[in-house]
Steps between C-alpha positions, in 0.01 A plus 500: 500500500633213710863428410583128528831314505486125430764281668499133396771270367263330254473679167159348426359633828635850437360500146160383618480765771620770264247403233208510741599810696538695176124463453435700818459873442622598847810275507838545334774234511821700535749214517580130532753330728630143464625472858504674838812701426342649188180565695691714749699678227190575292310616807777753555500614138128495423332560840191290417186527709487123544718196430348164407762283670568131448636319805754256357748667264873467430769730644258646758161364600182703526510526879849652509411731212185609682698577817745716308234683304282571805804617698620739231168603347219433749239662274540225239236231550582131460254235386639148524387290206616143549417130489571442870242531777680329791584693816874479432442732205193699605621622839848617388344683205257692721773569756721633220238763425279357226155660496346211310545129437330331207549169323573478129172321433318824581241621250630798296219730612564409863870579456418845365261561788773396744741749344246782526410417860864487608564838340215633717683376808324169556660162567391211279564134577403187311270280716771232519751759625249629754450147631875454542532828690212410729654160575836661572340750738318220681826308534680806634226566755567154647877541527623485861661846500178652365283330761751575776697814408845545649568807710763748372749368758431138403570596139829655612597179678394291200712717270806442719421129530483476121857630485607192696571684826494329839273616781794680661583680175136597446479632855812709444372639168160595642622610846282254688568199722541145373194404702296758310631365170405144599148617584466676165628195313253273678219736402627512141506120475145479634364772271669369186421139589862389456716270709848647482719793395563365151130467426440848640775648283374327186144615571619858556691512173218339301240746626716811525460537876844653550431794268462831679597360839686714747280805453345469841672408822276398782 
C-alpha cells in the first residue's frame, strides 16, 4: 500500500485528490496539509511514502517544505503538483529534491501512474517542466564560467576580490605577489567576460563561484 500525504492550500483540490485516490486499491491517503509547515509536521508524524506537494502555499511554500522533508526524511518521495511550469519554479523544485513535477491539469490515471513510478525510484516530469529544464541547461552551458572554467587559484582570488579587498590585500591573504594577483584578475575578467572588479564580484555572487574556494592552493 502506497501511503500518500496531500499538501495543498485549496480545499477543493485536496477533496478532489482524496476522492479519486480513494478509488485506487494500492493507495491510501494518510493525511492532508493546508500549507508547507503542516506538510513538514505531518511528514514527521505520519511518515508517508510520498507527498503530493503544491508549490505556492501560505506560511511555507512547497519548495521550502520539500527541502526540509528531504533533509530530515530522505526516503519520503515528493511529487510537485502545481499550476506553474516556468523555470523559476521547476528548477528550484527539482533542486530541493522533488522526484516528480506534474501540472494540475494532469489526467487522474496519469497522476496515479506518476505516483507508482516515483515509488519505484523513477523521476517523472511534465513535458512543460522538461522543456524548462532543458532550456536552463542550455543557458548554463553557454555561461562564460562554464565555457572557460576558472582555476582553483583564480577562484581563490575571485573570492577575495568579492570581499572588496585590494590587490595588495589579496596578495597578502594568499601569500603571493601583487603581480601574480594582477595576472589572475586579468584572466578572471577575460574568462567571465566582465570589464571591472564590481562586475566580477556581482557575477561571482550570482553564480556561486566563491563557494568552496580556498581548498586548493597552487
